[in-house]
MMTF fields as JSON, N, C-alpha, C and O atoms, coordinates in Angstrom:
{
  "mmtfVersion": "1.0.0",
  "mmtfProducer": "UNKNOWN",
  "numBonds": 291,
  "numAtoms": 292,
  "numGroups": 73,
  "numChains": 1,
  "numModels": 1,
  "chainsPerModel": [1],
  "groupsPerChain": [73],
  "chainIdList": ["A"],
  "bondAtomList": [4, 2, 8, 6, 12, 10, 16, 14, 20, 18, 24, 22, 28, 26, 32, 30, 36, 34, 40, 38, 44, 42, 48, 46, 52, 50, 56, 54, 60, 58, 64, 62, 68, 66, 72, 70, 76, 74, 80, 78, 84, 82, 88, 86, 92, 90, 96, 94, 100, 98, 104, 102, 108, 106, 112, 110, 116, 114, 120, 118, 124, 122, 128, 126, 132, 130, 136, 134, 140, 138, 144, 142, 148, 146, 152, 150, 156, 154, 160, 158, 164, 162, 168, 166, 172, 170, 176, 174, 180, 178, 184, 182, 188, 186, 192, 190, 196, 194, 200, 198, 204, 202, 208, 206, 212, 210, 216, 214, 220, 218, 224, 222, 228, 226, 232, 230, 236, 234, 240, 238, 244, 242, 248, 246, 252, 250, 256, 254, 260, 258, 264, 262, 268, 266, 272, 270, 276, 274, 280, 278, 284, 282, 288, 286],
  "bondOrderList": [1, 1, 1, 1, 1, 1, 1, 1, 1, 1, 1, 1, 1, 1, 1, 1, 1, 1, 1, 1, 1, 1, 1, 1, 1, 1, 1, 1, 1, 1, 1, 1, 1, 1, 1, 1, 1, 1, 1, 1, 1, 1, 1, 1, 1, 1, 1, 1, 1, 1, 1, 1, 1, 1, 1, 1, 1, 1, 1, 1, 1, 1, 1, 1, 1, 1, 1, 1, 1, 1, 1, 1],
  "groupList": [{"groupName": "MET", "atomNameList": ["N", "CA", "C", "O"], "elementList": ["N", "C", "C", "O"], "formalChargeList": [0, 0, 0, 0], "bondAtomList": [1, 0, 2, 1, 3, 2], "bondOrderList": [1, 1, 2], "singleLetterCode": "M", "chemCompType": "L-PEPTIDE LINKING"}, {"groupName": "ARG", "atomNameList": ["N", "CA", "C", "O"], "elementList": ["N", "C", "C", "O"], "formalChargeList": [0, 0, 0, 0], "bondAtomList": [1, 0, 2, 1, 3, 2], "bondOrderList": [1, 1, 2], "singleLetterCode": "R", "chemCompType": "L-PEPTIDE LINKING"}, {"groupName": "LEU", "atomNameList": ["N", "CA", "C", "O"], "elementList": ["N", "C", "C", "O"], "formalChargeList": [0, 0, 0, 0], "bondAtomList": [1, 0, 2, 1, 3, 2], "bondOrderList": [1, 1, 2], "singleLetterCode": "L", "chemCompType": "L-PEPTIDE LINKING"}, {"groupName": "ASN", "atomNameList": ["N", "CA", "C", "O"], "elementList": ["N", "C", "C", "O"], "formalChargeList": [0, 0, 0, 0], "bondAtomList": [1, 0, 2, 1, 3, 2], "bondOrderList": [1, 1, 2], "singleLetterCode": "N", "chemCompType": "L-PEPTIDE LINKING"}, {"groupName": "ILE", "atomNameList": ["N", "CA", "C", "O"], "elementList": ["N", "C", "C", "O"], "formalChargeList": [0, 0, 0, 0], "bondAtomList": [1, 0, 2, 1, 3, 2], "bondOrderList": [1, 1, 2], "singleLetterCode": "I", "chemCompType": "L-PEPTIDE LINKING"}, {"groupName": "THR", "atomNameList": ["N", "CA", "C", "O"], "elementList": ["N", "C", "C", "O"], "formalChargeList": [0, 0, 0, 0], "bondAtomList": [1, 0, 2, 1, 3, 2], "bondOrderList": [1, 1, 2], "singleLetterCode": "T", "chemCompType": "L-PEPTIDE LINKING"}, {"groupName": "PRO", "atomNameList": ["N", "CA", "C", "O"], "elementList": ["N", "C", "C", "O"], "formalChargeList": [0, 0, 0, 0], "bondAtomList": [1, 0, 2, 1, 3, 2], "bondOrderList": [1, 1, 2], "singleLetterCode": "P", "chemCompType": "L-PEPTIDE LINKING"}, {"groupName": "GLU", "atomNameList": ["N", "CA", "C", "O"], "elementList": ["N", "C", "C", "O"], "formalChargeList": [0, 0, 0, 0], "bondAtomList": [1, 0, 2, 1, 3, 2], "bondOrderList": [1, 1, 2], "singleLetterCode": "E", "chemCompType": "L-PEPTIDE LINKING"}, {"groupName": "GLN", "atomNameList": ["N", "CA", "C", "O"], "elementList": ["N", "C", "C", "O"], "formalChargeList": [0, 0, 0, 0], "bondAtomList": [1, 0, 2, 1, 3, 2], "bondOrderList": [1, 1, 2], "singleLetterCode": "Q", "chemCompType": "L-PEPTIDE LINKING"}, {"groupName": "LYS", "atomNameList": ["N", "CA", "C", "O"], "elementList": ["N", "C", "C", "O"], "formalChargeList": [0, 0, 0, 0], "bondAtomList": [1, 0, 2, 1, 3, 2], "bondOrderList": [1, 1, 2], "singleLetterCode": "K", "chemCompType": "L-PEPTIDE LINKING"}, {"groupName": "SER", "atomNameList": ["N", "CA", "C", "O"], "elementList": ["N", "C", "C", "O"], "formalChargeList": [0, 0, 0, 0], "bondAtomList": [1, 0, 2, 1, 3, 2], "bondOrderList": [1, 1, 2], "singleLetterCode": "S", "chemCompType": "L-PEPTIDE LINKING"}, {"groupName": "PHE", "atomNameList": ["N", "CA", "C", "O"], "elementList": ["N", "C", "C", "O"], "formalChargeList": [0, 0, 0, 0], "bondAtomList": [1, 0, 2, 1, 3, 2], "bondOrderList": [1, 1, 2], "singleLetterCode": "F", "chemCompType": "L-PEPTIDE LINKING"}, {"groupName": "ALA", "atomNameList": ["N", "CA", "C", "O"], "elementList": ["N", "C", "C", "O"], "formalChargeList": [0, 0, 0, 0], "bondAtomList": [1, 0, 2, 1, 3, 2], "bondOrderList": [1, 1, 2], "singleLetterCode": "A", "chemCompType": "L-PEPTIDE LINKING"}, {"groupName": "ASP", "atomNameList": ["N", "CA", "C", "O"], "elementList": ["N", "C", "C", "O"], "formalChargeList": [0, 0, 0, 0], "bondAtomList": [1, 0, 2, 1, 3, 2], "bondOrderList": [1, 1, 2], "singleLetterCode": "D", "chemCompType": "L-PEPTIDE LINKING"}, {"groupName": "VAL", "atomNameList": ["N", "CA", "C", "O"], "elementList": ["N", "C", "C", "O"], "formalChargeList": [0, 0, 0, 0], "bondAtomList": [1, 0, 2, 1, 3, 2], "bondOrderList": [1, 1, 2], "singleLetterCode": "V", "chemCompType": "L-PEPTIDE LINKING"}, {"groupName": "GLY", "atomNameList": ["N", "CA", "C", "O"], "elementList": ["N", "C", "C", "O"], "formalChargeList": [0, 0, 0, 0], "bondAtomList": [1, 0, 2, 1, 3, 2], "bondOrderList": [1, 1, 2], "singleLetterCode": "G", "chemCompType": "PEPTIDE LINKING"}, {"groupName": "TYR", "atomNameList": ["N", "CA", "C", "O"], "elementList": ["N", "C", "C", "O"], "formalChargeList": [0, 0, 0, 0], "bondAtomList": [1, 0, 2, 1, 3, 2], "bondOrderList": [1, 1, 2], "singleLetterCode": "Y", "chemCompType": "L-PEPTIDE LINKING"}, {"groupName": "TRP", "atomNameList": ["N", "CA", "C", "O"], "elementList": ["N", "C", "C", "O"], "formalChargeList": [0, 0, 0, 0], "bondAtomList": [1, 0, 2, 1, 3, 2], "bondOrderList": [1, 1, 2], "singleLetterCode": "W", "chemCompType": "L-PEPTIDE LINKING"}],
  "groupTypeList": [0, 1, 1, 2, 3, 4, 5, 2, 6, 7, 7, 4, 3, 7, 8, 4, 9, 10, 2, 6, 3, 9, 10, 1, 11, 4, 12, 7, 12, 2, 9, 7, 9, 2, 7, 1, 4, 7, 1, 7, 9, 2, 13, 1, 2, 2, 14, 7, 15, 16, 9, 5, 5, 9, 7, 7, 13, 9, 1, 4, 13, 1, 7, 17, 7, 9, 4, 5, 2, 7, 15, 17, 9],
  "groupIdList": [1, 2, 3, 4, 5, 6, 7, 8, 9, 10, 11, 12, 13, 14, 15, 16, 17, 18, 19, 20, 21, 22, 23, 24, 25, 26, 27, 28, 29, 30, 31, 32, 33, 34, 35, 36, 37, 38, 39, 40, 41, 42, 43, 44, 45, 46, 47, 48, 49, 50, 51, 52, 53, 54, 55, 56, 57, 58, 59, 60, 61, 62, 63, 64, 65, 66, 67, 68, 69, 70, 71, 72, 73],
  "secStructList": [7, 7, 7, 7, 7, 7, 7, 7, 7, 2, 2, 2, 2, 2, 2, 2, 6, 6, 7, 1, 7, 2, 2, 2, 2, 2, 2, 2, 2, 2, 2, 2, 2, 2, 2, 2, 2, 2, 2, 2, 2, 2, 2, 2, 2, 2, 2, 2, 2, 2, 2, 2, 2, 2, 2, 2, 2, 2, 2, 2, 2, 2, 2, 2, 2, 2, 2, 2, 2, 4, 4, 4, 7],
  "xCoordList": [-6.228, -6.093, -5.215, -5.18, -4.519, -3.672, -3.985, -4.132, -4.087, -4.377, -3.054, -2.138, -2.967, -1.768, -2.115, -3.225, -1.166, -1.306, -0.355, 0.863, -0.913, -0.071, -0.276, -1.275, 0.672, 0.608, 0.519, 1.3, -0.445, -0.63, -0.479, -0.776, -0.015, 0.012, -1.412, -2.375, -1.533, -2.847, -3.661, -4.872, -3.0, -3.752, -4.368, -5.461, -3.673, -4.245, -5.397, -6.435, -5.212, -6.288, -7.547, -8.654, -7.386, -8.536, -9.223, -10.449, -8.431, -9.004, -9.772, -10.742, -9.358, -10.01, -10.994, -11.646, -11.116, -11.94, -13.413, -14.108, -13.902, -15.315, -15.545, -16.691, -14.494, -14.655, -15.268, -14.903, -16.196, -16.849, -15.927, -16.061, -14.995, -14.116, -12.673, -12.145, -12.063, -10.695, -9.698, -8.772, -9.877, -8.952, -8.932, -7.863, -10.109, -10.168, -9.549, -8.823, -9.841, -9.282, -7.756, -7.092, -7.214, -5.759, -5.157, -4.108, -5.8, -5.296, -5.28, -4.306, -6.333, -6.383, -5.33, -4.696, -5.144, -4.134, -2.733, -1.915, -2.465, -1.158, -0.956, 0.134, -2.007, -1.907, -1.583, -0.71, -2.284, -2.02, -0.591, 0.077, -0.123, 1.24, 2.27, 3.246, 2.059, 3.0, 3.015, 4.075, 1.853, 1.797, 2.533, 3.224, 2.386, 3.081, 4.595, 5.347, 5.031, 6.463, 6.986, 8.075, 6.217, 6.626, 6.69, 7.626, 5.703, 5.724, 6.929, 7.58, 7.23, 8.386, 9.684, 10.602, 9.75, 10.926, 11.073, 12.173, 9.97, 10.01, 10.383, 11.139, 9.859, 10.219, 11.719, 12.347, 12.292, 13.734, 14.522, 15.525, 14.063, 14.748, 14.662, 15.631, 13.503, 13.361, 14.296, 14.959, 14.355, 15.242, 16.686, 17.451, 17.056, 18.413, 18.707, 19.774, 17.737, 17.916, 18.061, 18.904, 17.229, 17.327, 18.677, 19.28, 19.148, 20.447, 21.571, 22.521, 21.451, 22.481, 22.573, 23.669, 21.439, 21.435, 21.399, 21.279, 21.499, 21.384, 22.402, 22.03, 23.651, 24.695, 24.512, 24.695, 24.152, 23.918, 22.737, 22.791, 21.672, 20.508, 20.892, 20.425, 21.735, 22.188, 22.971, 22.79, 23.838, 24.642, 23.748, 23.943, 22.78, 21.851, 21.037, 20.808, 20.598, 19.849, 20.684, 20.17, 21.973, 22.847, 23.003, 22.993, 23.148, 23.284, 22.018, 22.101, 20.863, 19.595, 19.33, 18.747, 19.759, 19.569, 20.318, 19.792, 21.546, 22.326, 21.599, 21.502, 21.095, 20.401, 19.094, 18.779, 18.358, 17.059, 17.212, 16.41, 18.221, 18.404, 19.191, 19.365, 19.661, 20.516, 19.906, 20.608, 18.665, 18.039, 17.534, 17.089, 17.588, 17.028, 18.058, 17.706, 19.293, 20.335, 20.536, 21.37],
  "yCoordList": [16.937, 16.839, 15.642, 14.637, 15.797, 14.719, 14.5, 15.459, 13.26, 12.914, 12.777, 12.09, 13.446, 13.383, 12.857, 13.049, 12.205, 11.77, 12.642, 12.52, 13.537, 14.46, 14.253, 13.682, 14.722, 14.664, 16.08, 16.947, 16.319, 17.643, 17.549, 16.515, 18.632, 18.657, 18.5, 18.951, 17.878, 17.606, 18.878, 18.876, 19.988, 21.225, 21.788, 22.353, 21.636, 22.081, 21.167, 21.634, 19.898, 18.95, 19.293, 19.247, 19.629, 20.003, 21.254, 21.357, 22.204, 23.453, 23.267, 23.982, 22.326, 22.174, 21.003, 20.809, 20.232, 19.021, 19.307, 18.441, 20.493, 20.784, 21.406, 21.659, 21.654, 22.231, 21.205, 20.029, 21.639, 20.695, 20.156, 18.995, 20.971, 20.525, 20.871, 21.909, 19.985, 20.216, 20.317, 21.126, 19.512, 19.53, 20.895, 21.433, 21.459, 22.771, 23.833, 24.71, 23.749, 24.704, 24.65, 25.685, 23.452, 23.28, 23.754, 24.399, 23.447, 23.884, 25.408, 25.981, 26.075, 27.538, 28.146, 29.143, 27.546, 28.042, 27.913, 28.826, 26.786, 26.596, 27.577, 28.125, 27.798, 28.741, 30.145, 30.82, 30.586, 31.904, 32.004, 33.017, 30.964, 30.959, 31.019, 31.764, 30.241, 30.247, 31.599, 32.062, 32.237, 33.571, 34.589, 35.465, 34.477, 35.384, 35.197, 36.171, 33.949, 33.665, 34.282, 34.856, 34.167, 34.733, 36.258, 36.856, 36.9, 38.362, 38.81, 39.796, 38.085, 38.428, 38.287, 39.094, 37.257, 37.054, 38.225, 38.748, 38.634, 39.762, 41.051, 41.862, 41.249, 42.43, 42.471, 43.521, 41.334, 41.275, 41.612, 42.324, 41.098, 41.394, 42.877, 43.458, 43.496, 44.928, 45.73, 46.655, 45.386, 46.094, 45.939, 46.904, 44.732, 44.489, 45.367, 45.972, 45.421, 46.227, 47.7, 48.382, 48.201, 49.609, 49.909, 50.946, 49.014, 49.228, 49.211, 49.989, 48.317, 48.187, 49.431, 49.833, 50.045, 51.192, 52.535, 53.578, 52.525, 53.752, 54.809, 55.962, 54.448, 55.422, 55.959, 57.15, 55.074, 55.523, 56.489, 57.491, 56.203, 57.098, 58.473, 59.494, 58.499, 59.78, 60.579, 61.79, 59.901, 60.562, 61.159, 62.299, 60.383, 60.87, 62.052, 63.02, 61.976, 63.086, 64.365, 65.446, 64.247, 65.433, 66.03, 67.249, 65.153, 65.642, 66.367, 67.439, 65.804, 66.421, 67.7, 68.645, 67.731, 68.936, 70.107, 71.217, 69.857, 70.903, 71.413, 72.621, 70.5, 70.87, 71.604, 72.609, 71.124, 71.706, 73.102, 73.982, 73.324, 74.622, 75.605, 76.76, 75.175, 75.982, 77.36, 78.367, 77.428, 78.684, 79.498, 80.629, 78.971, 79.633, 80.456, 81.18, 80.354, 81.056, 82.458, 83.184],
  "zCoordList": [-67.797, -66.349, -66.016, -66.726, -64.922, -64.44, -62.969, -62.21, -62.573, -61.184, -60.433, -60.885, -59.271, -58.44, -57.059, -56.563, -56.463, -55.076, -54.277, -54.408, -53.438, -52.681, -51.186, -50.748, -50.436, -48.979, -48.457, -48.851, -47.558, -46.968, -45.46, -44.862, -44.848, -43.386, -42.833, -43.454, -41.698, -41.103, -40.899, -41.12, -40.473, -40.222, -41.504, -41.469, -42.634, -43.91, -44.309, -44.777, -44.128, -44.425, -43.626, -44.163, -42.376, -41.541, -42.07, -42.037, -42.558, -43.057, -44.361, -44.609, -45.191, -46.49, -46.546, -47.572, -45.493, -45.579, -45.869, -46.402, -45.532, -45.782, -47.16, -47.531, -47.915, -49.249, -50.198, -50.158, -51.05, -51.95, -53.052, -53.439, -53.565, -54.64, -54.282, -54.678, -53.532, -53.054, -54.207, -54.153, -55.239, -56.374, -57.039, -57.325, -57.287, -57.926, -57.02, -57.488, -55.712, -54.757, -54.764, -54.814, -54.713, -54.695, -56.015, -56.011, -57.145, -58.449, -58.535, -59.024, -58.072, -58.1, -57.177, -57.525, -56.002, -55.063, -55.666, -55.548, -56.306, -56.944, -58.093, -58.264, -58.88, -59.993, -59.471, -60.015, -58.418, -57.829, -57.315, -57.524, -56.647, -56.115, -57.238, -57.147, -58.289, -59.412, -60.119, -60.54, -60.253, -60.856, -59.99, -60.51, -58.673, -57.758, -57.87, -57.884, -57.948, -58.1, -59.396, -59.414, -60.479, -61.767, -61.702, -62.234, -61.055, -60.912, -60.1, -60.445, -59.016, -58.192, -58.989, -58.843, -59.829, -60.676, -61.652, -61.833, -62.279, -63.201, -62.481, -63.017, -61.265, -60.476, -60.21, -60.343, -59.835, -59.577, -60.846, -60.788, -61.991, -63.251, -63.596, -64.086, -63.34, -63.591, -62.706, -63.177, -61.434, -60.501, -60.961, -60.958, -61.353, -61.855, -63.065, -63.17, -63.975, -65.183, -64.874, -65.456, -63.945, -63.558, -62.925, -63.203, -62.084, -61.44, -62.472, -62.385, -63.448, -64.47, -65.338, -65.729, -65.643, -66.556, -65.831, -66.475, -64.511, -63.723, -64.14, -64.357, -64.254, -64.591, -66.014, -66.265, -66.933, -68.309, -68.355, -69.068, -67.604, -67.546, -67.006, -67.512, -65.985, -65.422, -66.45, -66.575, -67.184, -68.213, -69.301, -69.721, -69.744, -70.773, -70.245, -70.97, -68.987, -68.387, -68.366, -68.653, -68.028, -67.995, -69.394, -69.566, -70.389, -71.764, -72.212, -72.813, -71.932, -72.336, -71.557, -72.088, -70.3, -69.495, -70.131, -70.204, -70.592, -71.255, -72.493, -72.712, -73.289, -74.53, -74.211, -74.848, -73.262, -72.905, -72.339, -72.65, -71.517, -70.867, -71.731, -71.343, -72.874, -73.722, -74.041, -73.943, -74.406, -74.777, -73.602, -73.795, -72.413, -71.223, -70.459, -69.528, -70.834, -70.055, -70.537, -69.996]
}
């Protein structure tokens, strides 16, 4: 554990002043926020990857469609 001296807006201080363990509350809130940021980053990377491979995926789908439908015509 590391002790930090932080500054909070007065309205947030008012909201958390009755909490029994402010440090744990703040640590959990930060952990949740950091996890959300990481998920959003991964989502953006996935979207980027899908966009990058979109044309190649279409080409492969067309090739497989020809092979798959070959015996049905």
